[in-house]
Every structure is written in C-alpha cells, then in structure tokens.
N, C-alpha and C positions, 0 to 999 in steps of 0.2 A: 794804848787801846787794846784791851783783851780781845782776842778773835776767837771763833770756833774751834779752831786748830789747837789752840793752847788748852781750851776747856776740855776738849777731848783727851789731850795728853794728861791733864791733871786728873781727870775722872778715871782714867786707867791706872794710874798710880795709886789713887785713894782707894780703888776697888780692889787692886791686887795687893796693896801694901808691900809692893816690892818693885824696885826699879828695873830689875832684870826680867821679871814676868810681864811687867807692863810694857817693856820694850819689846818683847817677843810678841805680845798681843798687838802692838801697833806696827810691827814689821819694820822696825828700826834698831839701831844700836844703842846701847845704854848711856855712853857719854853725852850724845847730843840731847837726849831725853833729860837727863839729870841738869843739863844746861838750861833748857826749856823751862824747867819748873823752877830753877834759881831765878831767872828773868821774870817769870810770873810772880814770884814772891817780892822781887825788888819793885816791880810795877805796882803790887797791891800795898806794899810797905809793911808786910807781916809775914811771919812764918806760917806755912801751911802744913808742915809735917816736923814732928819730933823725930830726929834721925838718931838711933841708938846703934850700937856696935853690930847688934845682930837683927834688929828689926826697926820698922818706922811706924808711926802712928799719926793719926790726924790731930792737929791743934784745934782749939775751939773755932778758930777763924776758918781751918781748913774744913770743919764739919759744916760751917755755914756755906763755905764755897762750894762743897760737894752738893749740898741740897739746891743751891741757886743754879749750879752747872747742869744738874738733872733737868731743871724746870726749863732753862734756856735752851738746852739741846733738844729736849722733846719739842718745844715750840718750833724750832728751826726745822726739825724733821717733819713736822706737820705742815709747815708753810712750804717746804719743797714739794712734798707729796700733793699738796692742793695745787700748786702752780702746775705740776705734771699732769694732774688730772684735768685742769683746765686745758692745757695744751692738747690733751688727748680728745677733749670734747666730752670728758664725763662730768665736769662741773662747768658752771657759768650762768650766764644771763642772756635770754633772747628777747628783745623788744619786738612785739608784733603789732602791726596794724591791720585793721579789717574793715570792710564795708558791714553795714547793719546786718544784712540778710545772710552773711556768711557765718554769723553767730548762732543761727538757728539750727543748722544741720552739720555742716562740714567742719566748721572750727571746733565745736565740743568734741566731735569724735577725734580729730586730729590732736588736740591738746591733751584729752585724756589718754589717747594711746601713747603719746611721747612721755608723759609724766610717768607712766607705769614703767616704761623702759628706762627712763633717766630721771630719777626722782630728785637728783642733786642739781639738776638744771633749772633755774627759775624762769618761768614765762611771765612777761608783762604784756598785757593786752590793751591796745589803744584804738577805740573805734573812731574812724576818719572816712572821708570820702576817697574815691580813688585818687583824685588829683592831689589831696592833701598827703595821701600815702607816698606818691612819687616825690613830693618836696620833701617829706621827712626822711625817706631813704636817702636822697642826695646830700641832706644836711646831718646824716648820721644819727638821726634821733630814733629811728627804728631800724631794726636788721631785716625783717621780713614784711612783706605786704601781701594780704589777700584782697585783690581788687577785680574791677570788672574790665574786660578787653571789650573791642580792640584798643591798644595804646599804640602810640607812635614809637618807633625804636628810639631809645634813649641812651646815649654813650655811656657805659659804666654800670648799666643795669641789665640784669638777665630777667627775662619774663618766660612763663611756661604755663599753658592752660591745663589745669588739673582737674576740673569739675564743671558739671553743666546741670542745670535744674529745668525740668519740664514745667510747663505753665499750667495752672490750674484755674478753675473758675471759683469765684468768691461770690457767695450769694446771701441775701438777707433770709432769715428763717421763713418770713411769709412768702417768698418768691414761689412762682408756679413750679419751678424746676428744683426746689429745695430738697425734695425727697428723692432725687436720682443720684446715683453714684457716678454716673458719666453724662456729660452734656456736650453738645456740639457747639461751635462757635455761632453757627447761624441760628441757633435757639436763644442766644443772648439778646437782650433788648437794651434799649437806651433809657437813662443815661448809663453809660459804660465807662468804667475808670481802668486804666491800665498803668500798672507799676513799672516804672523804667528809672534806673539810677540816673543822677545828673552828670552832665558834662562829657564824660568818657564813653558814652554808649549810644552814639547817635545812629550807628549803622543797625543796631538791634531795634531801635525805636522805629526807624523807617521801615523796615521789614514788617514789624508788628502792626504798625498803622495801616500799611498798604494791605495786609492780609485781612484786616478788620474791614476796610473800606470795600473789598471785593464782595463782601456779604452784606453790605449796606449799613456797617456800624462806623461811628466816627468817635473813637475813644478819646477821653480826656487824660492826659498824662499826669500821673501822680508820681512824685520822686520818693515819697516817704512811705514804705510799707505799712507802718503804724497808722499814718493819716488815711491811707486807702482802706485799710480794714475798718477803721472808725466810720468812714462815710458809709460803707456798706452795712455795718452794723446799725447805723441810724436810719437805715431804709432809703438812702439817697440814690441808691442805683446798684448794679452789679459790678463786679470787678475781675480782672485778670491779673495774676501775679505769679512769681516763682513758687515752686512747691514748699520753699522754706516757710512761707507765711502760714502754712497749716499748723506751725508750731505756736501761733499766736492764738491763744484760746480766749476769745472774747465772746460774751453772750450775744445772741441775736445773729450769728452768721454760721454758715455751713460752707463745706468745700466739696468740689466735685471735679473729677478728672475731665479734662477738656480736649475734645476731639476736633478735627477739622483745621488743625494747624500744621503747616509743614513739619516733617519729621525733625528737621534739623534746626527748627525755631526754639532754641532753648537758651536759657539765661547762663552764660558762661562765667566761671570764675577763674582767675589766674593767680599765681603767686610769683612775687618778684623779690629780688635781693640784688645787693651790690655785688658784681661779678668777682672783683679781686680783693674785696674786704671781709669775706664771709669767715667768720671764725669757725672752728671746729664743732662747737655747740649749734651754730647756725646751719652749717651744713648738715649736721645730723638732723636737725628739725626739718630741713627742706627734704631729706630723703624719707623721713618718717611720714610727712605729709603726702609724699607721692604714694608711698606704699599703703597708707590708709585711704586715700581718696580714689585710688584706681578701681578697687571692687565696687565702691559705692557708685562711681561714675558708670561703670560697666553695667550694673544693675539697672540704672536708670535708662540708658540707651537701649537695653534688651527690652525693658518694659515699654519703652516709647515705640520700638519698632513692632511689638506684639498688639499695640493698641488698635 
C-alpha cells in the first residue's frame, strides 16, 4: 500500500530529476531515498525512472504517477487544513433551535453578524418549543437553543439569559386607541389576549395575569403569536405581546408602546448549550450571540426605564 510519505519522496525525485538534490530537499541521505523509490517501483510493478549514467528521466508510468501524486497530495493537504480549521472553530456546522418569537428580532441579528465574521461555518435553524429544545440538546440533535426561561437546572446544560423584550399593545385598526403611540394597561378593554409561550414560562404568566387583574382585566392566554395577532386583526379584541410581534405585518392591526407595567416585567430569552460538548464553532457562535445581544438588551432596558 503506497502511503503519502512515499508519494512525497517520489515527487521530490521527479521534480528535481536528481536523487542527490531530492535527498537534500527532503533532509535525508541519498541511499535510503534510492531504496524507497526502488520499493515503490516494486510495489507498482513498473519502472518510474530511466536511470542514465549522468541523468534520470521519468518513464511514461512515472509521468502518470507524478500527475496522480500531485492530485492526491494536494487533496491530502486540503483535508488536513480543513480539519485544522474545524478544530480552530473556523469551519464547521452549528445546529440551532429557537422559539418562534426569537426569529423576529434577536435571531436574525445574531445569525447575520455571525455569518459575516464566520462565512465558512454553516448554521442550521430549527423552530421548536423550549421543552423540545431541551430534549434536542440532550439528544445531541441541536448544539444551541434560544428558549424562554425560567428553566430548572439540568445537569450537563448551561443556560444564560441574554435578551429581554418589553411588552406592547396590539390593537385593531378601528380601536379607539389605534391612533396613539403609547397607551396604558388601564386603557385596554376586554376581551384582552396575552401572548405567553407554553410550558416553560409559568412565572411570567402568573405575574402578567396578576398585573392585569389589578386594573380589572382578565386576559385570555394565547401561546402562538401569529394566532394572537390574527385574532386582533379580525377585531376580536386587543392584545399584549412581546415587542418582536411588531415584525408581523398584518393588515388591520397597529401597535403601541404599553405603559403601566412593572419595569422588570419583560419577556426574557436565554441561550442554552451542552456544557462539556460544545465544539469550537458552537463556542464561537455563543460568544457572538452574547456580543450582539448585549447592546440590543441594554437599549431595551434603557428605553423601558425612561418610559
């Protein structure tokens, strides 16, 4: 079986057409090189060089061997370089899970920024609920999850809050408050729909419902933002949802900033990953997500504080 070392030795002799110069190029003595070429010819079953008294030349078989050796060695060099780039986090693939509302603001900003800096790392996106993402992380089907806290601590997973969205009012065009840029919670009427993700967000739901009840409102909880916006567009009532829903451009609805809520009542988003199994590409993506989300989050908190 011919190995890459034999090929490199042959190429050196074929390009130098001198065993002495080839040996110097390979930093080895001439006799072992001559013996290596002889073994290569024996393995192939044909002469690779015409050996004259003063010079050597390639045989027809040697010419073919040189072309093939160049091709194989170039491919081997590319393969090694590729593996090194993957090890350094310059190449690779990151499987990303996300809740639907993350795809409206944060996720596009993060993926766009990461791709600009890492064009050779492929990102694959999968919409899932928070619970489905936890399961997919544990099963190694995704590498990173964008989900809604709070979550119970799960062995082997790291979780970090990186973003939060203020809540906005969603109104049908014909609503009496539709021409206002800001409305208060007390000004909203029934029926009132509130968008809350399923399963993993009971604390937020409890706080939001109690806040509404204090001003005499009893919201109906809707888990799907598209469903909520569709109900409002149909004139079925007003809604409360994360700022990300303003990206849903449907006829018949308007959005307004919502005052009268506790300053810390925002819909948080966290990033999660397997603690001990993060590839360099995954680690690079997590660092990029932190860097991109931080100024977005700080701007939202500042805006909320000045409202």
